[in-house]
N, C-alpha and C positions, 0 to 999 in steps of 0.2 A: 623982410626976412629972406635969406638965400636958401637954396635947396640944401646946401651943406648944413645950415643951421637947423632946418626942418629934420633932416636925417639924424643929426646928433640928438635932437630932442626926442625923436621917436625911439632911438636906441636907448637913451636914458630911461624912457618910460618902460620899455620892455625889460631892461635889466633891473630897474628899481622897484618893480611891482611883482608880487608873487603870481597874480593872474591879471593880465591886461587884455582888454577887449577893445578892438578898433571896429567901430560900427557906423552905420548911417543913422544919425540922430543921437539921442541920449537915452539912457536906461528909462527915464521917465516918459520919453516921447520918441520911440524908435520910428525911423522913417522907411523901414522895409520889413517885410515879414521874416526874413532870415535873421536880421538883427533882433527883432522882437522875440523870436524863438530862442536864440542863445541867451538873452537876458532872462527869459522865463525859466530856462533850464538852470542857469546859475543861481537864480533866486530860489528855485525849488530845492536845490542842493545846499542852500544856505552858504554859498561860497562868497567870501569877501573878494571883491575885484574892483579894478579901476577901469574906466571907460573913456574913450576919446572919440568925438564926432569927427569923421573924416570929410564931411561935406563942406565946411566953410572955405577950404582951399584945395583945389584939385591936385596941387603938388604934394599934399599929405598922402593921398592915395598912391600917387606915382612913386614917391620915395619909399612908402611902406611896401609896395609890391617889389621894388628892387631889393629891399632888405630881406624879405621873406621868400622871394621867388614864386609868389602866389598872387594872381591878379584879382581875385574876387574878395568881396567884403560881405560879411564880417570876418575878421581874423582874430583868433583867440590865442594868446601866448600864455603858457603856464611855465613857471620857473620853480623847480624843486630846490635848486641851489643857485648861488650867483654864477656858477660856471655852466649850468645846464638851462639853456633857453631855447625853446623850439616852438614854432607855430603849430597849432592844432588844426589839421586840415585833412583833406582826402589824400590818401597815399598817391605818390607820383604815377604809379602804373595805371591809375584810373583817370589821369589828367592828360590823356593822349591828345596831342594837337593835330595829329594826322586825320584828315577827313577824306582820304582817297576812296576807300571802299568799306562797306559795312562789315565785311568778313575779316578785314585786317584790324579793325578797331576792337579794343577791349571794352566790354560793356561795364558801365558803372552799376553797382548793385542798387536795387530798388530801396528807397527809403522806407523805414519802418512806419507803419500806420499807427503805431502806439502813441497815445496822447499822454502828455505830461500834465499833471494837475498841479 
């Protein structure tokens, strides 16, 4: 499978599902804590979603990052209509790539310690 075919399949999955989760592992067996937490939140909210394991082929992650402009996994896409598709992620202003000095970097807000049951 070529990179273009992978990209097309990813875009079809994003556009074809109301909520699409790209994760490490599967919802039944997440392979990282962040993926596990997103699955837990979606299930707590009783949200219908589809999921795709990005681990079998490193090109999946590469193409997904190029589509979304976001390098980390998991990535959750929510579509309210066929025309409105966006990744759910940290706002860009918190994703500073500059590491020059601590005073010039914007700090990421601390994660809430609230537990989801």
